[in-house]
C-alpha positions in Angstrom: 49.5 10.2 40.2 49.5 12.7 43.1 46.5 12.7 45.4 44.6 15.9 44.5 43.5 18.3 47.3 41.4 20.8 45.3 41.6 24.5 46.0 39.6 25.3 42.8 37.5 23.3 40.5 37.7 24.1 36.8 34.5 25.6 35.5 35.2 24.0 32.1 35.5 20.6 33.8 32.4 21.1 35.9 30.5 22.2 32.8 31.5 19.1 30.9 30.6 16.8 33.8 27.2 18.5 34.2 26.5 18.2 30.5 27.4 14.5 30.4 25.2 13.9 33.4 22.4 15.9 31.8 22.5 13.8 28.6 22.5 10.5 30.6 19.6 11.6 32.8 17.5 12.6 29.8 18.4 9.3 28.1 17.2 7.5 31.2 13.9 9.4 31.1 14.4 11.8 33.9 12.0 14.8 33.8 13.6 17.7 31.9 13.0 20.2 34.8 14.7 17.9 37.3 17.7 17.3 35.0 18.1 21.0 34.3 18.0 21.7 38.0 20.7 19.1 38.6 22.8 20.7 35.8 22.4 24.2 37.4 23.1 22.7 40.9 26.5 21.4 39.8 27.6 24.7 38.3 26.4 26.7 41.3 28.2 24.3 43.7 31.4 24.7 41.7 31.2 28.5 42.0 30.4 28.3 45.8 33.3 25.9 46.4 35.7 28.1 44.6 34.6 31.3 46.3 34.8 29.5 49.7 38.5 28.7 49.2 38.2 25.0 48.3 39.1 22.2 50.7 41.8 24.2 52.4 39.1 26.2 54.3 36.2 24.8 56.5 33.6 26.7 54.5 34.8 25.1 51.3 34.9 21.7 52.9 31.4 22.1 54.2 30.1 22.9 50.7 32.0 20.0 49.3 30.6 17.4 51.7 27.1 18.9 51.6 26.9 18.6 47.8 28.9 15.5 47.1 27.5 13.3 49.9 24.1 14.9 49.9 23.3 14.7 46.2 26.0 14.6 43.5 27.3 11.1 44.3 23.8 9.8 44.3 23.1 11.3 41.0 26.2 9.7 39.5 25.1 6.3 40.9 21.6 6.7 39.5 23.1 7.5 36.1 25.5 4.5 36.3 22.6 2.2 37.2 20.5 3.5 34.3 17.7 4.7 36.6 15.8 8.0 36.2 17.3 10.5 38.7 13.8 11.6 39.8 12.5 8.1 40.6 11.7 6.8 44.1 11.3 10.3 45.5 8.2 11.7 47.4 8.5 15.2 45.8 11.2 15.1 43.1 10.8 18.6 41.6 10.3 20.3 45.0 13.4 18.7 46.5 15.7 19.5 43.6 14.5 23.1 43.7 15.2 23.2 47.4 18.7 21.8 46.8 19.4 24.3 44.1 18.2 27.4 46.0 20.0 26.1 49.1 23.3 26.0 47.2 22.6 29.5 45.9 22.3 30.6 49.5 25.7 29.0 50.2 27.1 30.7 47.1 26.0 34.1 48.3 27.4 33.4 51.8 30.8 32.2 50.3 31.0 35.3 48.0 30.4 37.7 51.0 33.0 35.8 53.1 35.5 36.0 50.2 35.1 39.8 50.1 35.9 40.2 53.8 38.4 37.3 54.2 41.4 38.2 56.5 45.0 37.5 55.5 45.4 35.0 58.4 43.0 33.3 60.8 43.1 34.0 64.5 44.3 30.4 65.4 47.5 30.6 63.5 48.1 34.2 64.5 48.1 33.8 68.2 49.3 30.1 68.4 51.6 29.5 65.4 52.9 25.9 65.0 56.4 25.2 66.1 56.9 21.5 65.3 54.8 19.3 63.2 56.5 16.1 64.5 55.8 17.2 68.1 52.2 17.9 67.4 51.8 14.5 65.7 53.4 12.4 68.4 51.8 14.4 71.3 48.4 14.1 69.7 48.7 10.4 69.3 49.8 9.8 72.9 47.2 12.1 74.4 44.4 10.8 72.1 45.2 7.2 73.0 45.2 8.1 76.7 41.8 9.8 76.3 40.4 6.7 74.5 41.4 4.4 77.3 40.0 6.9 79.8 36.7 6.8 77.9 36.6 3.1 78.0 36.9 3.0 81.8 35.0 6.2 82.8 31.4 6.5 84.1 28.9 8.7 82.3 30.0 12.3 82.5 27.7 15.2 83.2 27.5 18.0 80.7 30.0 20.7 81.6 32.1 18.4 83.9 35.7 19.3 84.3 36.6 15.9 82.9 34.6 16.4 79.7 37.7 18.1 78.1 39.7 15.0 78.6 36.8 12.9 77.5 36.6 14.8 74.2 40.3 14.6 73.4 39.8 11.0 72.1 39.2 12.9 68.8 42.9 13.6 68.8 43.6 10.2 67.3 42.2 11.0 63.8 44.0 14.4 64.1 47.3 12.5 64.9 46.7 10.2 61.9 46.5 13.1 59.5 49.5 14.9 61.0 51.4 11.7 61.0 50.8 11.1 57.3 51.8 14.7 56.5 55.0 14.5 58.6 56.0 11.1 57.2 55.6 12.2 53.6 57.5 15.4 54.2 60.3 13.9 56.3 60.9 11.1 53.7 60.7 13.4 50.7 57.6 11.5 49.5 59.1 8.0 49.8 56.7 6.8 52.5 53.3 7.8 53.8 52.9 5.3 56.7 55.2 4.3 59.6 54.7 1.4 62.1 53.4 4.0 64.6 50.8 5.2 62.2 49.8 1.7 61.3 49.2 1.0 65.0 46.9 4.1 65.1 45.0 2.9 62.1 44.6 -0.6 63.6 43.5 0.9 67.0 40.8 3.0 65.3 39.5 0.0 63.4 39.4 -2.1 66.6 37.2 0.7 68.1 34.9 0.3 65.2 34.6 -3.4 66.0 33.7 -2.6 69.7 31.4 0.3 69.1 30.0 -0.9 65.7 30.8 2.5 64.3 30.9 3.0 60.5 32.5 6.4 61.1 35.4 4.7 63.0 35.6 2.0 60.3 36.3 4.5 57.6 38.2 7.1 59.6 41.7 5.7 59.0 41.4 5.6 55.3 39.8 9.0 55.2 42.6 10.5 57.4 45.2 8.9 55.2 43.7 10.4 52.1 43.4 13.8 53.7 46.9 13.9 55.0 48.4 12.5 51.8 46.4 15.0 49.7 47.7 17.9 51.8 51.2 16.7 51.5 50.8 16.1 47.7 51.8 12.5 48.0 52.5 10.6 44.8 50.7 7.2 44.8 52.8 4.1 44.2 51.7 0.6 43.0 51.6 -0.7 46.6 49.2 2.1 47.6 46.8 1.1 44.8 46.9 -2.6 45.9 46.4 -1.8 49.6 43.5 0.6 48.9 41.8 -2.0 46.7 42.2 -4.7 49.4 40.9 -2.4 52.1 37.9 -1.4 50.0 37.0 -5.1 49.3 37.3 -6.0 53.0 35.2 -3.1 54.2 32.5 -3.6 51.6 32.4 -7.4 52.0 32.7 -7.7 55.8 33.0 -4.3 57.5 29.7 -2.7 56.6 27.6 -5.8 57.3 29.4 -6.3 60.6 28.8 -2.7 61.8 25.1 -2.7 60.6 24.2 -6.0 62.2 26.2 -5.4 65.4 24.6 -2.0 65.9 21.1 -3.6 65.6 21.9 -6.5 67.9 24.1 -5.0 70.6 22.9 -3.7 73.9 24.8 -1.8 76.6 26.7 -4.7 78.2 30.0 -3.4 79.5 33.4 -3.8 78.0 34.2 -7.5 78.6 30.7 -8.8 77.6 30.9 -6.6 74.5 34.3 -8.1 73.5 32.8 -11.6 73.9 29.9 -10.6 71.7 32.3 -9.1 69.1 34.3 -12.3 69.0 31.2 -14.4 68.4 30.2 -12.2 65.5 33.6 -12.3 64.0 33.6 -16.1 64.1 30.3 -16.3 62.3 30.7 -13.7 59.5 28.7 -15.7 57.0 25.6 -15.6 59.2 26.3 -11.9 59.8 26.4 -11.1 56.1 23.2 -13.1 55.5 21.4 -11.3 58.3 22.6 -7.9 56.9 21.4 -8.7 53.4 18.0 -9.8 54.7 17.7 -6.7 57.0 18.8 -4.4 54.2 16.2 -5.7 51.9 13.4 -5.3 54.5 14.6 -1.8 55.5 14.9 -0.8 51.9 11.1 -1.0 51.4 10.8 2.0 53.8 13.2 4.7 52.5 15.1 4.3 49.3 16.5 6.1 46.3 17.8 3.3 44.2 15.6 0.5 42.9 17.6 -2.1 44.8 19.9 -2.0 47.8 23.3 -0.7 46.7 25.4 -1.3 49.9 27.3 1.7 51.1 25.9 4.0 48.4 22.5 3.8 50.2 24.2 5.7 53.0 26.0 8.2 50.8 22.9 10.1 49.7 20.4 12.4 51.5 17.9 13.1 48.8 15.5 10.3 49.6 15.0 11.2 53.2 15.1 15.0 52.5 12.3 14.5 49.9 10.1 13.0 52.5 10.7 16.0 54.8 10.0 18.5 52.0 6.9 16.7 50.9 5.6 16.6 54.5 6.1 20.4 54.8 4.0 21.0 51.7 1.3 18.7 52.9 1.1 19.4 56.7 2.7 22.8 57.1 6.0 24.2 58.2 7.6 23.3 61.5 8.8 26.8 62.5 12.2 28.2 63.2 12.7 26.9 66.8 15.5 24.5 65.6 17.5 27.4 64.1 17.0 29.5 67.2 18.2 26.6 69.4 21.1 25.9 67.1 22.4 29.5 67.6 21.7 29.4 71.3 23.7 26.2 71.6 26.8 28.2 70.7 26.7 29.7 74.2 29.2 27.7 76.4 27.8 25.6 79.3 29.8 27.6 81.8 27.7 30.6 80.9 24.4 28.9 80.3 24.4 25.6 82.2 20.9 24.5 81.1 21.1 25.8 77.5 18.8 24.1 75.0 20.4 21.3 73.0 18.7 21.0 69.6 17.5 17.5 69.0 15.0 17.7 66.2 15.9 14.6 64.2 13.6 12.5 66.2 10.5 14.7 66.0 11.2 15.3 62.3 11.3 11.5 61.7 8.0 11.1 63.6 6.4 13.8 61.4 7.3 11.9 58.2 6.2 8.6 59.7 9.4 6.5 59.6 9.7 5.8 63.4 7.5 3.8 65.8 5.4 6.0 68.1 7.3 4.8 71.2 10.8 5.6 69.7 12.0 8.8 71.3 15.7 8.2 71.0 16.5 7.5 67.3 17.7 10.6 65.5 17.4 11.0 61.7 19.7 13.2 59.7 18.7 15.8 57.1 20.6 18.4 55.0 20.6 22.0 55.9 18.6 23.1 52.9 15.8 20.5 53.4 15.7 21.5 57.1 15.4 25.2 56.2 12.5 24.4 53.9 10.8 22.3 56.5 11.1 25.1 59.0 9.9 27.9 56.8 9.5 27.1 53.2 11.3 29.0 50.5 11.6 31.9 53.0 13.6 29.6 55.2 15.9 28.6 52.3 16.4 31.9 50.6 16.5 34.3 53.6 17.2 32.3 56.8 19.7 29.9 55.3 21.6 32.6 53.5 21.8 34.7 56.7 22.9 31.7 58.8 25.6 30.6 56.4 26.9 34.1 55.9 27.5 34.4 59.7 28.9 30.9 59.9 31.4 31.3 57.0 32.5 34.7 58.3 33.2 33.2 61.8 35.1 30.3 60.3 37.1 32.6 58.1 38.1 35.1 60.9 38.7 32.6 63.7 39.9 29.4 61.9 41.4 30.4 58.6 43.3 28.1 56.2 44.5 24.6 56.9 47.9 25.5 55.3 48.3 28.1 58.1 47.8 25.7 60.9 47.0 22.0 61.1 44.4 22.6 63.9 42.0 23.6 61.1 41.9 20.0 60.2 39.7 19.4 63.2 37.0 21.5 61.7 37.4 20.0 58.3 36.9 16.6 59.8 33.7 17.9 61.6 32.3 19.3 58.3 32.6 15.8 56.8 29.7 14.9 59.1 27.8 18.1 59.5 28.0 19.1 55.9 25.6 16.5 54.6 23.8 15.5 57.8 23.9 18.3 60.3 20.8 20.3 59.2 20.7 24.0 60.2 21.5 23.4 63.9 24.5 21.3 63.1 25.8 24.1 60.8 25.2 26.7 63.5 27.2 24.8 66.1 30.3 25.1 63.8 30.7 28.6 65.3 31.3 27.1 68.7 33.6 24.5 67.2 36.0 27.3 66.3 36.8 27.5 70.0 37.9 23.8 69.7 40.3 24.8 66.9 41.7 27.6 69.1 42.2 25.1 71.9 43.9 22.6 69.6 46.2 25.3 68.2 47.1 26.1 71.8 48.0 22.6 72.8 49.8 22.1 69.4 52.0 25.1 70.4 52.6 24.3 74.1 51.3 20.9 75.3 51.8 18.3 72.5 55.5 19.0 71.8 56.1 18.7 75.6 54.4 15.3 75.7 56.3 14.2 72.6 59.6 15.2 74.1 58.9 13.2 77.2 58.0 9.9 75.4 60.0 10.2 72.2 62.5 13.1 72.1 63.1 14.6 68.7 66.4 13.6 67.1 69.1 16.2 66.5 69.1 15.7 62.7 65.8 16.1 61.0 65.3 15.1 57.4 64.5 17.8 54.9 60.9 18.7 54.6 58.7 18.7 51.5 56.8 21.9 51.8 53.1 22.3 51.2 51.7 24.9 48.7 52.0 28.4 50.2 51.3 29.4 52.8 53.3 26.6 54.4 51.9 24.6 57.3 54.6 25.9 59.6 58.2 24.8 59.9 60.0 22.1 61.8 
């Protein structure tokens, strides 16, 4: 089986899936109105995803992550558990209406973008890729250097000249994806991982141990899937075995370790943190027991499933969004200041040094009563549609959200383009994996500024990364034949 990387979703398949889910929900005593809205949501999402160009374009990836990680995966889990889909929600009918209309707004934005879509994005036009191998090795070297710099550097002020180097630590995931693509292509599909790639995967997982980051924990496997999907890699028995083993380890030990470590850890410095990590790793039975107890206590506050379901509790947004929407109906709308600051934040620091930085997850959480009064640092994530409703009701969802996403999708289309045109687009696809389900309206607006990052990555892929690769690992004279991606090809070697 080849790993799919969808450009289009079959309407027939989506219709069948939606009908099966509808029947299961009704059999499990979900309200008819809620179930019908879920049915319509899946079909509207399919159309929006297809108009946006699928996972090959950032707009399509945003819609995918927003819908799947925000709602669809949770609905599937509820159906599997036999629980009514509208249970454990503060305002079930209102939140599903908000989700449906929010996806309609994305559908309108995706349709408009598709009518004005240029033949090529700006990134690939002005900085076409010369060598995939050079970009991969150069990104790995520069990304690792930036990570070690981050470990040893003091706190950097916003706009500091060193911030650019500080931010290049994100080149490690980028290098992983390029490395998988290059390996599959250069071996004609025989391999997907090399020793160098394995070292990058291990390094990223070691970072997750030090920083107790769930994102870093799952980044290697996500990057492997993304790269293998783009290269149309055909899975082998060893791949299934490794994926199953990694999944078991992450579910059994990784998630409890990260959750407990994040709750326990305090800023200690690198060496004390390493000692703290070692102590936790040597007492994983106690860590797992503490995680189970903490999860049960926390689950009484915000939940969608009847019982804790491990990682699936983190792969849904409807429970927290429902609290936000219910609060808007009971206490009034928040106003559009978050959206305004989201757009203002696209102005670079060099032009507006003291520009406002939108940070509304904390006041939102205080409004819905899930944080202690003295907590002014914890940020809670919400989807864009729930945020739009909280700011201005259905006017915010139908008018403001549609306007925002139309501008965002058009900017992504003209500046960034298609991942098959240039691998730098992968950077934005990775970002949408987080902002899609959790970025709210300000997080979506800031994607416009992130297009500058893509231009910068395209520039260094063209000029800097191949130079670094040639210094540390010169390219051999004979290069194996490449397995091309679907047209347009992701450059030539």
